[in-house]
C-alpha positions as CSV (number, residue, x, y, z in Angstrom):
1,X,-6.2,-17.0,-12.1
2,X,-6.7,-13.7,-9.8
3,X,-10.8,-14.3,-10.7
4,X,-12.3,-14.6,-7.3
5,X,-15.3,-13.3,-6.9
6,X,-14.5,-10.7,-3.5
7,X,-18.0,-10.6,-1.6
8,X,-18.9,-10.5,2.0
9,X,-18.7,-14.0,2.2
10,X,-15.4,-14.2,0.5
11,X,-13.4,-11.3,1.5
12,X,-10.2,-10.6,0.9
13,X,-7.3,-8.7,2.8
14,X,-4.8,-5.7,1.7
15,X,-1.1,-5.8,4.3
16,X,0.0,-2.6,4.5
17,X,3.9,-3.0,5.5
18,X,5.2,0.8,6.0
19,X,8.4,2.0,6.7
20,X,8.8,3.7,9.8
21,X,13.3,4.5,10.1
22,X,14.3,7.6,11.3
23,X,15.5,9.1,7.6
24,X,11.8,8.7,6.8
25,X,11.7,12.1,8.5
26,X,14.0,13.6,5.7
27,X,12.0,15.8,3.1
28,X,10.8,13.6,-0.3
29,X,13.2,14.1,-3.3
30,X,10.4,15.5,-5.9
31,X,10.2,18.9,-4.4
32,X,7.2,19.4,-2.3
33,X,9.1,20.7,0.4
34,X,7.4,18.0,2.3
35,X,9.0,14.5,4.8
36,X,8.2,11.3,3.3
37,X,7.0,9.8,6.4
38,X,4.0,12.4,6.0
39,X,3.4,12.4,2.4
40,X,3.4,8.0,2.9
41,X,1.0,8.6,5.7
42,X,-1.4,11.3,3.7
43,X,-1.5,8.7,0.6
44,X,-2.3,5.6,2.4
45,X,-5.0,7.4,5.1
46,X,-6.8,9.0,1.6
47,X,-6.4,5.4,0.2
48,X,-8.6,3.8,3.0
49,X,-11.0,6.9,3.1
50,X,-11.7,5.6,-0.6
51,X,-11.6,2.7,0.2
52,X,-14.0,2.8,2.7
53,X,-16.5,4.9,0.4
54,X,-16.0,2.4,-2.5
55,X,-17.7,-0.6,-0.1
56,X,-20.4,1.3,1.5
57,X,-23.9,0.9,0.3
58,X,-27.3,1.7,2.2
59,X,-26.9,-0.4,4.9
60,X,-23.1,0.4,5.9
61,X,-19.6,0.1,4.7
62,X,-19.1,-3.9,3.9
63,X,-16.6,-5.9,5.0
64,X,-15.2,-6.9,1.2
65,X,-11.2,-6.2,2.9
66,X,-9.8,-6.6,5.2
67,X,-7.1,-4.4,6.7
68,X,-3.6,-4.6,8.2
69,X,-1.3,-1.7,8.5
70,X,2.8,-2.6,10.2
71,X,4.9,-0.3,11.0
72,X,8.8,-1.2,11.0
73,X,11.7,0.8,12.1
74,X,12.4,1.3,16.2
75,X,9.6,-1.7,16.5
76,X,7.8,-4.2,14.6
77,X,4.0,-4.5,15.2
78,X,0.6,-2.7,13.8
79,X,0.6,0.9,13.0
80,X,-3.4,1.9,13.4
81,X,-4.0,4.2,16.0
82,X,-6.3,4.9,17.9
83,X,-8.9,2.8,19.3
84,X,-7.9,0.1,16.5
85,X,-3.8,0.5,18.0
86,X,-3.1,-2.8,18.5
87,X,-4.8,-5.4,15.8
88,X,-3.3,-7.1,13.4
89,X,-6.2,-7.2,10.9
90,X,-8.7,-5.3,10.9
91,X,-12.4,-5.4,8.7
92,X,-13.0,-1.7,6.6
93,X,-16.8,-1.3,8.0
94,X,-14.7,-0.8,11.6
95,X,-12.1,0.6,9.8
96,X,-14.6,3.9,8.3
97,X,-16.2,3.5,11.8
98,X,-13.1,4.7,13.5
99,X,-10.3,7.0,12.2
100,X,-8.2,8.2,15.5
101,X,-9.2,11.5,14.4
102,X,-10.0,14.1,11.8
103,X,-8.3,17.0,9.9
104,X,-9.7,20.1,9.1
105,X,-8.1,20.4,5.5
106,X,-8.6,23.2,2.7
107,X,-9.8,21.6,-0.5
108,X,-9.6,23.2,-4.4
109,X,-13.3,23.2,-5.4
110,X,-14.5,24.7,-8.7
111,X,-16.1,27.9,-8.3
112,X,-18.4,28.3,-10.5
113,X,-17.1,30.8,-12.8
114,X,-14.3,29.2,-14.4
115,X,-12.1,29.3,-10.8
116,X,-10.6,27.6,-7.9
117,X,-11.2,28.6,-4.5
118,X,-10.8,26.6,-1.0
119,X,-13.3,24.5,0.2
120,X,-12.4,23.1,4.1
121,X,-13.5,19.2,4.6
122,X,-12.6,16.8,7.0
123,X,-10.0,14.6,6.2
124,X,-9.8,11.0,8.3
125,X,-6.1,10.1,9.7
126,X,-6.1,6.1,11.2
127,X,-1.7,6.0,10.3
128,X,0.5,8.7,12.1
129,X,3.3,9.7,10.7
130,X,6.7,8.3,12.3
131,X,10.4,8.4,11.8
132,X,12.9,6.9,13.9
133,X,15.2,3.9,13.8
134,X,16.4,1.3,11.6
135,X,14.8,-0.9,8.9
136,X,14.3,-4.1,10.0
137,X,12.1,-5.0,6.5
138,X,12.9,-8.3,7.0
139,X,11.2,-8.6,10.3
140,X,8.6,-6.8,8.8
141,X,7.9,-9.3,5.6
142,X,7.6,-12.0,8.5
143,X,5.4,-10.6,10.2
144,X,3.3,-10.5,6.8
145,X,3.7,-13.4,6.2
146,X,2.2,-15.2,9.9
147,X,-1.0,-12.7,8.9
148,X,-1.3,-13.8,5.2
149,X,-0.9,-17.7,6.3
150,X,-3.3,-17.4,9.4
151,X,-6.0,-15.4,7.1
152,X,-5.5,-17.8,3.9
153,X,-6.4,-20.9,6.8
154,X,-9.3,-19.4,6.9
155,X,-10.0,-18.2,3.3
156,X,-8.6,-20.8,1.3
157,X,-10.6,-19.4,-2.0
158,X,-10.5,-16.0,-1.4
159,X,-8.6,-13.6,-4.3
160,X,-5.2,-13.6,-3.4
161,X,-4.2,-11.5,-0.9
162,X,-2.0,-8.0,-1.7
163,X,1.2,-6.6,0.7
164,X,2.1,-4.1,-0.2
165,X,5.7,-2.4,1.3
166,X,6.6,1.0,1.7
167,X,10.0,2.3,2.1
168,X,13.0,4.6,1.7
169,X,16.2,2.6,2.4
170,X,17.4,-0.6,2.7
171,X,16.7,-3.5,4.6
172,X,18.5,-3.2,8.3
173,X,17.9,-7.0,9.7
174,X,19.4,-9.0,6.8
175,X,18.4,-9.7,3.1
176,X,14.8,-9.6,3.1
177,X,14.4,-12.2,-0.2
178,X,14.0,-15.0,1.9
179,X,10.8,-13.7,3.7
180,X,9.7,-12.3,0.9
181,X,9.7,-15.5,-0.8
182,X,8.0,-17.1,1.9
183,X,4.8,-14.4,1.4
184,X,4.4,-14.9,-2.1
185,X,4.8,-18.9,-1.5
186,X,1.6,-18.6,0.1
187,X,-1.8,-19.5,-1.8
188,X,-5.3,-19.5,-2.3
189,X,-7.5,-21.8,-4.5
190,X,-7.1,-18.4,-7.1
191,X,-3.2,-17.5,-7.3
192,X,-0.6,-16.8,-5.5
193,X,0.0,-13.8,-2.5
194,X,0.9,-10.8,-4.0
195,X,3.9,-8.4,-2.8
196,X,4.1,-4.8,-4.6
197,X,7.0,-2.6,-3.3
198,X,6.8,1.0,-3.8
199,X,10.5,3.3,-2.6
200,X,10.5,6.5,-1.6
201,X,13.9,9.0,-1.8
202,X,15.4,12.4,-1.0
203,X,16.7,12.1,-4.6
204,X,14.6,14.3,-7.2
205,X,15.6,12.2,-10.3
206,X,11.8,11.3,-11.8
207,X,10.2,7.8,-10.6
208,X,10.2,4.3,-12.3
209,X,7.0,3.3,-12.3
210,X,5.8,-0.8,-12.9
211,X,8.9,-1.3,-14.9
212,X,9.2,-5.3,-16.9
213,X,13.5,-5.7,-16.6
214,X,16.0,-4.1,-13.9
215,X,17.6,-2.5,-17.2
216,X,16.7,1.1,-15.9
217,X,16.9,0.8,-12.2
218,X,20.3,2.6,-10.8
219,X,21.5,0.0,-8.4
220,X,21.6,-2.9,-6.6
221,X,18.5,-1.9,-3.7
222,X,16.3,-1.0,-6.7
223,X,16.9,-4.3,-8.8
224,X,16.6,-6.1,-4.8
225,X,13.4,-4.8,-4.6
226,X,12.1,-5.6,-8.0
227,X,12.9,-8.6,-7.8
228,X,11.5,-8.9,-4.2
229,X,8.2,-7.9,-6.1
230,X,5.1,-10.2,-7.8
231,X,4.2,-9.4,-11.7
232,X,0.8,-7.6,-12.1
233,X,-1.9,-10.0,-12.5
234,X,-4.1,-9.5,-16.6
235,X,-6.6,-7.6,-14.8
236,X,-4.4,-4.8,-12.8
237,X,-2.0,-4.4,-15.8
238,X,-5.3,-3.8,-18.2
239,X,-5.6,-1.3,-15.5
240,X,-2.4,-0.1,-15.3
241,X,-2.2,0.7,-19.1
242,X,-5.2,2.5,-18.8
243,X,-3.2,5.2,-16.4
244,X,-1.2,5.6,-19.3
245,X,1.7,3.6,-17.9
246,X,3.0,1.0,-20.6
247,X,2.8,-2.6,-19.9
248,X,3.2,-6.3,-20.8
249,X,3.3,-9.6,-19.1
250,X,6.3,-9.2,-17.5
251,X,5.1,-5.5,-15.6
252,X,6.7,-5.9,-11.8
253,X,4.4,-4.5,-8.6
254,X,7.4,-1.8,-8.3
255,X,7.9,2.1,-8.4
256,X,11.3,3.5,-7.5
257,X,11.8,6.8,-6.6
258,X,8.5,7.1,-5.9
259,X,6.9,11.1,-5.8
260,X,3.5,11.9,-4.8
261,X,1.5,11.0,-7.5
262,X,3.3,7.8,-8.6
263,X,2.7,7.0,-4.6
264,X,-1.6,7.3,-4.8
265,X,-1.4,5.6,-8.2
266,X,1.3,2.6,-6.7
267,X,-1.7,2.5,-4.0
268,X,-4.4,2.6,-6.7
269,X,-3.3,0.1,-8.9
270,X,-2.3,-2.1,-6.0
271,X,-5.3,-2.6,-4.6
272,X,-7.4,-2.6,-7.9
273,X,-9.0,-6.0,-7.4
274,X,-11.7,-8.1,-9.0
275,X,-15.2,-6.8,-9.1
276,X,-17.4,-6.5,-6.0
277,X,-20.2,-8.5,-5.2
């Protein structure tokens, strides 16, 4: 299970559920002085850029992955911007070719004398930070279920789709457990759909990354997200351990009270599928 080869003939898909509720405009609690919506959008844009580079070959970007970004806040729907706006699922080659815009940013690079200097780089943006409305997580999960179901009808032997939910608040449209369960029950011949959850907050407490039990979780909301989350397949557990995180067979794809570093780490681990061909 979770060993299917990913190729252009047998791609898989990633569905990102992005909380765009009003509270995402609050500062993240890890001390960076940044809004949660900016941090999460930045991390997702960086991941899309890295996936594009990873899948780039001489002839161009290969479509090993198809990507869906669904925002949920004042409305629930596709959250890619620019020429990709309104699309539920986009092949990675089109993602790579169509950022909405390029930002100029400063990046620290070695100066050759043991120090660092700022260098201007272009940063592609596909997802804009949005913070408005409630947190209709159940509706977002249902939208993911529809996208994954359609995908699996067309790709029954693929490496199972991965749904990654990034949120800062409790669902405002009812308990998302049933909708999440319907996502996890969808399966390819290689295994069930994986659902991972990441929580960001304004709390400055340390992040809890990839736990295997509810013991360290401080409230019912954290325990709910933990129980919504799939256990990590063997290959992802191995990679997680290589990142210095303790794992067991019960380790879940869940991070609570994430800071900037753990958000990036969550996305990296959650999209670490099998070898590409």
